[in-house]
C-alpha angles and dihedrals in degrees: 000000000000092000092050090050093052091049091050090052091049096050091047090051091049092047092050090048092049091048091051090049092052094047091044089060088078086110102212099320112152112203113203121195135172111238106250090212093052123025092199092057119083127193121215107200117200118185103169145068121298095257141109126338095026098099091045091050092051095046092048091048091049093050090052096045108030094093090049100052145033097198130055127188118198108208109198135196107161141140091216123246139174120020093210092056091043088057091050090050089052091052090052089047090050090052087050090053093059091074107009139055104244122195130176131218142188113193139207112317091354126134137222111184136173113329089017090070096067089049090050089051090061092075119105086215114026111204125191140165117245090247096043111125126229128185130192125189142152114273119263125216120231134190107254092220106035100029090226123140114260119221105226125196112264094251092049091051090050091051092047091048095050091047091053091045096050095044100049108020106030088048095049140080092265113132106259096225094048088045092055088052090053091048089059095039102048098059107127095342144076114256116210129197136163125227089255092053094049090053094043092049093051095239093150086218091109111041099174123037112207 
């Protein structure tokens, strides 16, 4: 019985991973839909890495829809990606928020990992399903030309990690006590939470549980 249960959990994990890999192959395509319940609300659906051309896609879509809406929901399902592109996306969202209400969302069995989390934190309301998955980890340096991971000296890695943490988490709506716990927990490892856990722990990362 125990062996059968373990096999079932393993197969479920493999199926989820393969499903995510399939969805994440969207290769930078942004899907824009009008909310059927509210014609003044527009949903931006992103199902890919945080990488070029994400910021440009968001900026183009906002230019097209800003006069037709007053509320934008950014629906995310992403494994994370490039910090530089994530910063560019955040600047576009900051521009949106000057004139529009902008919320973020991670739906049922969807994921928001790594650089996706700072983008999610940009929402006024931050909606997530109970089984939505979030992952936090220290930034990793990659060679621009080869794409291979760069082994930084420990002091440089700590400096890069602190810079990332201060830029995206200290200057956010994340609960300060929960944030301090994350700072201690994420050293050298991935930190996983569901939407339900983030709500239960009072992180203030998720504000509405769907």
